[in-house]
N, C-alpha and C positions, 0 to 999 in steps of 0.2 A: 535488482537490489531489493526492493525499492529503497531509495534513500530514506524516505519516511512513508510509512504506510499505515492507514489510509492518508492521502494528503490532498491539500487544497491550495496548492501554491502556483503562483505565476506573478508577473511583475510589470514595471513601468515600460512605456514605449522606449525603444532603444534603436540605436543605429550601430550595428556590429560591424566593425572593420578589423583587419588584421592588427594584432597587438603591436604597439609601438616598440621599437628597439629600446633597450635600457637607457640609452643616452638621449632619446627624444624628449622634448618638452611637451607636456599635455596638461589640459585643464585640471587643476588640483582636485576638483570635485568628481572628475571622471575616472580617476585611477584609484587603486587601492591605497589608502593612507592608513598607516599604523601609528597612532598617536597615543599619548598617555591618557587621553580622554576615554578611549575605548579599552584601555588595558588597566591592569593593576600592577604597576611596577614595584609596589611594596612587597609583592609576592615573588619569591625567587622562582624562575622557570623550572629549576630542578626540583622544587617542592610541589608545585601544582601548576602545570603549564596551562591548563584550561582557564584558571583564574588569572594567571599572568597575562594571557592573551585577551581575555574577555571580561575581566572584572569590572572595568569601567562601563562597558556596554551593558552588562547585566544590571548594574546600579542605575544606569540612565534609561533603562527600558523596563520599568516595573510591569507586573502582570496586570493587564486590563481586567475588569470584572467579567467580561464576556469571553475570557480565554482560560483554559486549563493549563496551557503552555504557550509561551510567547518567546520566539527566538528569531534568529536571523532569517530563517525560512519564513516564519509567520509575518515578519515585517515586509518581506517581499510579497507575500500573499495579499496583504492589505493594499499595497500599492497597485498590484495587478487587478484586484477585484474592482478598483475604481475604473480601470481601463475596460474591463469586460462590461461593467455597468454602462459605460459610455456606448459601447457597441449595442447593447441590448436596448438602451433608451432610444438610440437612433433608429433601431428597427421598429420600436413601438410607435415612434412619432412619424414614421414614413407612411405614405399611402400605399401600403403593400397589397399586392394582388393575393387573393385567397389561395391558400395552398403553397405560397412562396415561403422561402426560408425566413424572410423578414417578418412575414405574417405569423409564422409559427413561433418564432422567438419572441416577438412583441406580445402576442396574445398569451403565451404561457406565462411570461413574467407578469403581465397585467392581471391575469387571473389570480396569481399568488399574492398580489398586492391589494386585491379587492376584498378587504376584510369584511365589509358589509355583506357581500354576496356569500362569503364563506360562512359567516355566522347564520345567515338566513337559511342556508342549505342544511346546516346541522349534520346529521348522519345520513341524509338522503343519498349522497354519492355511494354509500355502502349498502343501500337497501337491497339491491340484487344479490349481493354477497351474503347478507344475513338470511335472505329468503332461501338461497341455495343451501346454506349451512343447516337450516331448519329441516331440510329433507333427509338429513342423515339419520337413518334408523337401522341400518345393517351394514355388512361389509361392502356390498355393491355400491350403495349410496355414499359411503365413506370414501371409497376410491374415486368415484365420479367427482365428489367435492374437492378431493385432493388435487386431481388433475385440473379442474376449473380454476382453483386458486393459484396453482403453479403457473397457469397461462398468464396470470396477472402479476406474476413475480411476488406473490404472497406465499410463503413457504412453510406450511406445516410439515413436519417429519424430516424432509430431506430436500436437497437441491438436485435438479436435473439441468445439465448444461453440456455444451459442446467443447471438445478439446482435441488436439491431435493425439492420435494413438502413440503411446510412449515407445512402442516397439515397431511402429510403422508411421513415422512422423509426417508423412505426406498425406495421410488420410485422417479426416475428422470423424470422431466417434462420439457416442453418447456416454455421459459420465454421471454417476450418483455420488453425492457427498453428504455426510451427516449434517443435520441442522435441527430446526424446530424449537430451539431453546430460547427463552426470553432473557436469561443472563448470558453475557458474552463469552463465558468459558465454562466448560463442564465442571471444573474444579470449584467454582463458586457454590455449587450445590452441596459440597461436602466439606468446605473449609470451616473448621470448628473454632477458628480464632474469633475474637470480638468483632473484627471488621467483617468476617464472613457472615456471622450471625446478623449483623446490622444490614448488610447488603441483601440477604434473603428476606429480612423483614421489610425493607424498603421495596423490594420487588413485589412482595405480597400486597403491600399497600397500593402499589401502582396498579396491579391487576384489579384490586377491589375498586379503585377509583374509576378505571375504565368501564367496569360493569355498572357502576352507579351512574356514570354519564350516559350509558346506554339505556338506562331506565330501571335497573334492578334496585331492590331495596338493599340497604347495608347488610342485612342478615343473609339475603340470598347471594349477594355479591361475594361476601366472605366465604360462604360455603363453596361457591364455584372456584374461588381462588385456591382454597385448600385442596380441592380435587385436582386442579391444574398443576399445582406445585408437586403433588404426589406423582402425577403422570410424568411431568418433565424430569423429576428426579430419577425415575426409572429409565427414561431416555438418556439422561446424562450418564448414568451408571454404565450404559452400553456404549457410550461414545469414546472415541479415541482421545487421548491427551494431545495437546498441541505438539509435543515432542514426537509422539508416534506419527502424527500427520506430516512431519517433516521427512519421513522416510519414503522415498519414491518407490522402493521395492514392495514394502508391505501395503502401500495404498494402490498398488496396481494388481487388480484381480479381475481379469477379463472374463466375460461370459457372453451369453446371448439370451434372447427371449425364451427359448425353449429350456435352457438350463438354469435360468435365474431362480425358478422355484426351488431348485436344489440348494441354493444359497440362502434364500429368504422365502420360506414356505408360509402360506397363509394370506398373502397379498395377491390379488388377481392382477398380475403384471400385464397380461394381454389386454385386459380392460383399461388399465391405466394408460398404456401407450396409445391405445385407440382414442381414448378421450382427450389425451393431451395433444393429439395431432401428429403422432409419429407411430403409425401402426406397424411399420417394419423398421425397427431401430437398428438392426444389424448388430455389430459388436458393441458391447456395453462394458465399461469399466466401473467396478464397484469399489469406491475408495475405502469403505469401512464395512466389511461383510458382517461383523458381529452386530453392529448397530442396525443394519438393514434387516438382519434376522430377527432382532428384538422388535422392531417396528411391525414386521409381518406377523409375529406371534401375538402382538397386542390387539390386532384388528378385532378379533372376536372375544377378547377378554376384558374389554373396557366397555361400559354401557354407553349407548348412543348419546345420552344427555351429556355425559362428560366429554365425549368427542365434540359435540356441538359447542360446548363451552370453551374447549381448548381451541377449536378453529376460530371462534369469535374473538378470543384473546389474541391469536396470531394476526388476524385481520386488523384489529384495532391497534396493536403494537406497530404493525407495518405502516399503517396509514395515519397514525396520530399526528405526526408533524405537519400534515396537510389539511387537517380538519379545523374545528373551531378552537378558539384560544384555550378553552378548558383542557382539551386533549393535548394541545401543544405544550402547555405548562406542565401537565402531568408527565408527559414524555421527557421533557427537559429535567424535571425534578429527579427522575430515576437515572437517566443516562448522562445527563450533564452535571447536575449539582452533586448527586450522591456518588456516582461512580468516579467522576473526574474532579470533583471539588470546584467546579466552575460556578461562581456566584450568580451570574446573570446570563441571559441569552444574548446572542448576537442580534443586531438590528434585523428587522424583518427583511429588508431589501437584500441583505447578504445571504440569508437563508434561501430566499426565493431565487436569487441569482445562482446559488449552487445547484438548486433543483433544475433550473433552466439550462445551465451549462452542462449538467449531467444528462438530461433527457435529449438534448440536441447538441451533443458534444462536438461533433465535427462540423456541424452547421455554424455554431458559434466560433469554432476554431478556424474555419475558413475566413470569416470576417476578421478575426484576430490577426491572422497571418497577413492579410491584405493591408491592414492598418499599421501593424507594429513590427513586422519581421521582414527584413530585407534578405534577398536570396544570397547575398555575399556571405552571410553567416555560415551557410553550409560549407562553403569553400574552406573557411578557417577551421571549422570543426573537422573536416575530412583530413586536413593537414595534421591536426593534433592527434586524431585517431591513428593515422598512419605512423606517427612518431611513437605513440604508445604501443602499437603492435610491434614495432621494431625493438622497443625496449623489452617487452614481454618475451619476445623470441630470444633475445640475448640472455634474459634471466633463466629461461628454460635450459639453454645451453650451459649455463653456469651451475646448474643444480648438481651437487655432488651426490645427492641421495637418490637420484632417479636414473634408471637404466636407459641405455641408448634406444632400445625398442619402444619403451614408453614415451621417451622424448620425441621420437618420430611421430607417434600418434598425437602427442600434445601439440606439436607444430602444425600438423594437418588440421586439427580442430581450430587452433588459433587463426590460421590462414583462411579458414572457411567461415569465420564469423561475419555475418552480414551487418551492415551499418545503416541505420535510418536516422536522419537528422531533420529536425524542424517540423515537418508536416508530411502527410501522405501524398503520394503522387496522384492518387485518385481519391475523391471524397465520397463519403457514404451518402446515399440517396434517401432523404426523409420525406419524399413526396407522398408516400402512403400513410403518413401520420396525420391524423385530424386533431387540430387544436382549437379550442374555443377560448374566448376572452372572459368567460364568466363561470367557469367550473374547474377550480384548481385541482381538487382531489380527482375529479373525473379525467382531467388532462394527465395526471400522474398515472392513473390506471391505464389510460389509453396508450401512453408511452411505454408502460411496462409490457402491455400485450404486444406492442410493436417490436420491442427489443427481444421478447421471448421468441416470437416467430422468426425474427432475423437470426437468432442464435440457433434455433432448432433446424432451420433450413440449411445450415452448414453440415449437419450430420450426414455421413455417407458420401460426402464429396471431398475432392482434393483440397488441401490447405491453400488458402489464398495468401501467398507470400507478401502481398502488398498491404495487407490489413495491419492497422495499428491498434494497440490495446491501451493507449493513452491519448488524450486529446492534446492538440498543440498548445493550449493555454495552461497546461499542467506543468508546474515546476517540479520535475522529477525525472528519473530515467529508469530504464529497466533492462534486464537481460532475460531472454526466454530460452531455457535449455532445449525446448522442443523445436524451436526454430533456429537455435544457435545464432541469435541476433542481439545486437545492442541498439537501444532506441533512446534518442535524446530529443524530447519535444522542444519547440521553439522557446518556450518561456523559461527554460533553465539557463539559457545563454545570456544571463544578466548577473550583475553583482548580487550576492557575494560569490557567485560561481565563476562568472566570466566578466572581465573588465575590458571594455573596448580600448581604453588607453592604458591598460595596466601593463606592468613589466612582465616578462615571460615567467619569472620565478613565481609570481603570484598566480598567474593563470594555470601554470602546471600544478601548483599546490591545491588549487580549487577545482576548476573544471577538468584539469588533467587527471586529478585523483578520481573524480567521478567516472571518467572514461576507464581508467585502470580498474576501479571498483567493479564496474559492469563486466569488463573482460574477465576479471578474476572469478566472478560468479559462475563462469563456465567451468571453473576448476576448483570450486569450493566443495564442501562435503557432499552436497547434492548434485551440483552441476557436473562434477567429475564423473558421475555415473552415466552421462550421456555422451555419445560420440559426435563426430563432426557433422553428421547428418541429423542430429537431434533425436536419435534413437537411444533408448536405455540399453546400454551395452557395455560390458566390462572390457575396456581396452587397456587396463593396467596389468603389468606383471605383478604377481602376488606379493613379492617382497616390497615393491614400490608402494602398493596399496597399504601394506602394514606400516611402512615408514611414514606415509602420509597421515595415517590415523594417529600414530604416536606423536607426530609433530602437532597435529590439531589438538591433541589432548593437552598440550602445553597451554594453548589459548583457553581451552575450557577451564583448566585449573586456575589460570590467572583471573579470568572474569568471575568465576565462582567465589573468588576471594573478596571482591568488591562489595562494600556495604552501601546499598542504595538509600536506605532510610532505617534508622533505629537498628534493629537486629536483622532486617531483611537483606538478603544477599542477592546479587545479580544472578541470572541463570545462564551460565556459560554454554550449556548444551543447546538451549533454545536459540540463543543468539550466535551460535558458532558460524553459520554461513555468512552472516553480515560482518562478523569480526574478522574472518578470513579475508573477505573482500576489502574491508577497510585497510588491513595491513598490506595485503597484496597490492591494492590500488596505490597506496603511498609509496611502496618500494618501486613499483613500475613507473609511476609518475616522476619520482625523484630521479631515477636513472635516465628517463627520457629527457628530462630537463638538462641534466649534465651532458648527455649525448648531444643535445641541440646547441650547446655553446662550446663544444670541443674546438680547440684551435683559435678561439676568439679571446679578445681582451677580457680580463676579469671585470664583471659588471660593477659599476659604482654603487656605493651605499646610497640607499634612499630612506628618508625618515630616520636615519641613524642605524639602519639595519643592513646586514649583508644580504645578498640574494638568497643564500641558503636559509637564513633566518626568516626572510619574507615568505619563502615556500611553506615553511611549517606554520607560520602565523596565519597565512591565508587558509590553510587547512583548518586550523583551530577556529577561525572566525565563523566558518560555516555552521558550527555547532553551538554557538553562543545562545543561551536560552535561560529563561526563568520558567519554573514548572511547579505546580501545586503538589503537595504530598500525596493527595488521592490519585493524581494522575501518575505520579511516580510508581505507586503500588499497582495501578491498573496496567501500565505499560510493562512493568516487570513481569507480570503474570501473562500478558496477552501478546506482547510485541516481540517480533524476532530481531528487532534492532536494539542495540544497547542505548542507554540514555546518553544525551549529548556530552556530559562530562566524561563518561567512560569511552566514548568514541574518540576522544582526544587523549586522555591520560592512559587509556588501555593499550592502544597499538604503538604509540610513539616510543616508549622506552625500549621496544624491541629493535629499533633501528639504530645502528651504529652512527649513521650520519646525524641523526637528531642529537644523540648523546654528545657527539663531538662539537656540533654547531653551537650548542648552548652550554658547553662545558659542564655537563651534569656530573656531579661528584658521587662517589660510592655511598656516602652517608645520606644522600638525598633520596626522597621518595620516588622520584622519577627515574631512578637508576635501577637497572637490572644487570646482574652479572651476565657476561656473555653466554655462559653455559645455561642460563635460565631463559634466554630470549627465544621467542618463537620464530622459526625460520621455515617458511613453507614456499611461497612464490616470491 
């Protein structure tokens, strides 16, 4: 998916058991309750279902000052971070053996909370990095510095990372991806609107502040900033747009070390790979050849002092959140307050907790699972996944627009989807990571080096099918087209996604939809380009592919029509994959629910709602949120997910079952004529 990305969600301790039958009595607080307090029943469901379902919740959960968006997801996040905090504090208070997981977790968190030591250290943790940067005086020293910073996951220019080969998904290969920009999207460098001008000015102020904090005069800092801005604008000009980067075909450009200079001449790639620790990289995929060619050409065309300044800026940008309070506040002013409209920072313990949970993700996750996640949850989820697969298979058979030969391939891919639930069967080993209790930025850099080496060591080896790419304490889920697998971390199996005592209609509308959403990603505009083995391969009959694209265009046009703020429209192309997955997930989950109660007595009404109504209300509740205008604009430009309001009001009118369940009338806004409805999966 991901449901939300990036995301920081997880939740309260739970005891997951199979959902009660509709007639069972359950503690009121444990099941999904739809009451006027969380709804706005003054709004007709046919006019604005998002507000009808969530209006009361939105009013009762105003935006905290330390949030740019606060929704049902975020409420769950706050509850969960308290749980993770307990785990970390217990580790910190234990008499842990040196090198143990408890020692690593406790000391990393303690180092982040020791503001006295952080202030006393100043920029000392970056001293070696600055010394290295000062050696840049030609192409050779530039490349050596690039490799050394990349080893610490500080990324001037581009990213180097491992990933399965898109056309041989059993083998891990090296990949390059564009990067090196301080603004989060290349379009920010060229946006001529008033907001665009303000963001660029704010970014320049940020860079100037960083150099002043480093010890430069205002005049010198301003000059360096102007040179960096010019440099990054040239890089942005050569960068792909986010829409271009969604195309797996154009971002697959395999080469090798011998032929890489033909694609990007002027950069000593042999030296780079030697210095980075991968002298024989083998097959290399270059995501954005135009960008890499531009970087290579710039090596000898930019003076060494500008390169030094740019590298210093990249290092300070990357590490600012872990340095003294002046650096932390400068970083927040740019990326929190200016870009997202967030008035104030989160409390320090939450920020340090996120760092600790990120650096030692599976170590924290292992403790999280032991304390909060019972193994019975896997059994319930496997049942749900099995039912959703049956529903998806039935929907494939029902497709009038798809040929039998393509349906056969679709069934094979669906049947081959691997399912991972809760937590990995084997945990990552962190014993090689050294953590101290008194050097926060140093710990972050040490963790970065540890992760970089871990990632690089995968290259040239078979894919580890047991590896997870989310931690158990993450409230999210994902589909991997290269692995053809769906993954549900432990923390998502809680309200508002999963209700231990909830009726089946609610659980199918929430977690069932998530399962269907992830499955559908294997068949969205990107996922459909991969076969059952995770290889990029065209398994579609040409006429079926054309029909799919025509049907997807209906969704693009619909979402392009939505106004997100003032005159700004949603981006139906950028969000297409997620919109297809939302609609597909809803259709699959609803049919799975109806299949599950075939031949049974009609479920009783609960809270005054039928089971069908509760299905759709449960779906809508997941996306309840308040959000700042700046964050609306940022996400519309950067995020492949639609805003919460449109994840509800966008797909639902395409479903006949929704229209009939809430008696939506033709004159109402939530009504779409049957011939205007998107129908894909």
